[in-house]
Each structure stands twice: as C-alpha cells, then as structure tokens.
N, C-alpha and C positions, 0 to 999 in steps of 0.2 A: 754244799748247801747247812747253816747251824743253825739251829734255834736257841730261845734261853743264855744268849751267850755273854748275856752284859747283864749281872746278877743287881746290880741296884737300880736296873729298870725292871715296871711291870712286864714287860712286853721286850722282846727283841729276837735278832734272826740277821745272818752274816750271809752276804752268797757273792761269788766269782759266776761270771760267764766267761768265758773266756779272759782275757785277763782284768775288764774291769772289777771293781769288786764298788760293794756296800755294805752297810750299817744300815740297822733302821733298830728303830728306838721308837715304844709309848706309852704319852705318859699318860696318865685318866684310866679311866676318869674319874674325871674330878670338878672342884665348881667352880665353873665355869667364871671367870674374871667378872668384876663389876661392868668395864667396859664392854665385855665383848653381851652380855645381857642388855647393855642399854640399846648398840649397836643393830642386836639380832630380834629384839622386840616380841610381842609374846611372842615369836615362836622357840625362844628357849623356854619354853613352861610350858610347849609338848614336845619338844626333841632335845637333845644334844646338839653336839657342836661338833666337829672337824676342825683341825688345825694342820696343814703341812709347813713343814720345814724343810727346805734344801740346803746345803753347802759344799762346798769344795773344800777337802781338804787341800795345803798347801801346796803339796807334794804330789797330788793326785794326777797331774798332766805331765808331757815334757816337757824341759828347759825351754821352748821356743812354743810349743801354748800355755806356759805357766807366764812369760812378756806379756801374753796375749790378753789371755785372763784376767789382767790387771785392767782391762779397760773396754772386757765385758762381760767380766764376773758374777756379775752381780745380775745384769738381767739375765745372764742363761738360767742363771740358781733360783728366778723370781718365774722362771718363762716355766721348768721343771715343778716350778712348788703347784705350778696352775693345771697344771696337766695330772699331774695325780690328785689333787684336789678334786677336780673336774670325774675323774673316774673313780674315785673311792665315794664320793660321794653320792655314787650307784649303788656300792658295795654294802657301804657298812647301816647298818639296823637304826640309827640316830634316835627313832622316835624310844626305843628302852631304856636311850637313856636323858632321861628330864631336865632339863637344870643343869647339864654337865656340860665338861669338852673331854674331847681325847683329840692328842697331837703326837703326830708323828712326825720325825728330827729324821730325817734322812741322810748323810753322814757320807758321803763319796772316797772313795781313798785313792781307790784308781779308776778314771778313766780312759780306755781306748779304744773307746765306740761304745755303743749299743745301752746308754747311760738308761734311756726312759724304761726299757723291759727289762733291765736290770733292775730298778729302782718299784719299779709293779709285784716283779715273783717276789723281795725283798721284804715289802711291804704287806701281802698278806701272809706271810709269813709268823710275821714278827706279831700283825693280829689276831692271827691266831694262837701264839704264844702267850700275849696278853690275854686270851679269854673274853676277847670282844667281839660279838654278836655281826653276823654278817650271810646275807643271799646265800651269796653260793662263793667257795673258790675265787679269786680275778687270777689268770693266770695273761702270758706277754710275749710275744713274740713279733719279731721284724723282720723284711727285706726288700734289700735292697736291688733294683731293680736297672740296669746298665744293655737295651737292647734295641737297634734299629731304629729309632728315637722317641725309643720310650726312658726315664733317668729318673728317677724315684725311689724313695724308699718308704714303707709304709710301714706302721708299727700299729698292732693291736692289744687292748686290754682287753678279755672275756671272759666270759660266766660260761665253760662249758656245759656243765648242766641244766642251767635256766635258758641257754642258746640263743647270749643277749648280750653285748658289745656294750659294755661302760665305757672304753677311746678308741679313738679310732682318728691318728694320723700322719696325713702324709703329706713330704714334702718332692718337689719334682714336679712332674711332668709327663703325665704320662693317657694314654686313653677311658674309658669308662669302664670297655671288656676287659682291659691288659687291670685296675684295679680290684674287678673281680675277682680275677681268677687270682691275683694275689694274696686274697681274702680269703679266697678260699682254702688256698693250701695254710695260709695264718691260721686261720682256727683248727683244721686238723691239728699243727702245732702243738697250737693251745690245750687241744684236747688232752693230748696225750699228751702232756708237761703237766699237766691239772695230774693225768692218773700218775705221774712221779710220785708229786709234788703230795697227795695221798699220803702210797705210803714211808717217803720222808716223814710226814706227821705223828703217823701214825705209828714207827721207828723211837721218833724220839719224846713222845708223853709215855714210850713206852719202859724208857730207860727211869 
C-alpha cells in the first residue's frame, strides 16, 4: 500500500490485495459545478458533495473476462461506484466543505476478485492522503462461504472506532445466523486492518 503516489492529485493511494490492484485519486475540495449546485438545491449551501467514479483499465481482466466486460463493464462500474458512494457518504464530513465537491476516482488496474473490498480500503487511504476530514477510518473485509447449503459472499465497510457499518453487501443465500457469524468475523478483521492502516499512515506521513 502506498500513499501520495500520484503527485498531480491532492491525494492518492495504491493498494494490492492478493492480485487485485487499485489506484484511487482525489480531486478537491473544489468549487462545485453549477449543474451540481442546481441539482442539489440548498443542500450544497450547508455541506459539500462527494462524487465517486469507477473505471476498469482495459487490461484489468483476463482475456475471457475482457470479452465479457464489453457487455457488462458499464453496469459493473456503476454498481461499484454506487456502493462506494453509499459507504463514504457516511464517512466523509461533507458539512465541513460547504459549496464544494470532492471527487474520488477509482481505477481498477487488475481484477482478481474482492474489488469492492480493495477499493474501499484504497479510498480511505486516498482521502487521508488528501487531508479530507472523515469520521473514522473505513476498513473493509470480505468472506465467501460455501457450506451445507449456505453459499454467498459478504463484504462490509466498517468504522471500527465508532463500531458502525457504512456498508453491508451480501450476495447469495445463507441463514441469518450464518450471516451474523460472518459479520462478527469480518468486524474483527476490519479492526485488525484498521490498526495496520494506522501504522501505515503514520509511517508514510513521517517520510
């Protein structure tokens, strides 16, 4: 994991989780475009706006998945952007940036799975790199279960210091009891990940 890796942006971070590679850059806070002001009405007078953009690099997937990507890339990017936006709307203190816009740009350089999880962690580091005020460090972990009829993947975005979930995304079929157990394990992993992230932030800000 690296911070401040793209000098032309206010904040940036790069992360590798297994073989998945994510680059996140931050633009702003900047004056919101007039179209944003019009659509948000009076809201921007009191707080800012967070915008999320996700793009897969042309070489991000294997050749087989690249052919499939031509058909589903747009919806996949939009779905990821929506989930990431949902998570960080609960994390960024937009009220500290009246009439301003903060843009998160996520570039998926290689997709080997767990893209949502890796993107959430990368975005947190990029926001810290940019000096954007947040309620807490958001960390993410994911677990896939295939056991006795339970089959699914759970991804959470968790603010460990506040004990709050910013995102819970489950796909598949599992009993409520199974999901609760998965949730507990993921909260522990997110808390451990937060401790590691804090150390990384301290080390890189002291350089």
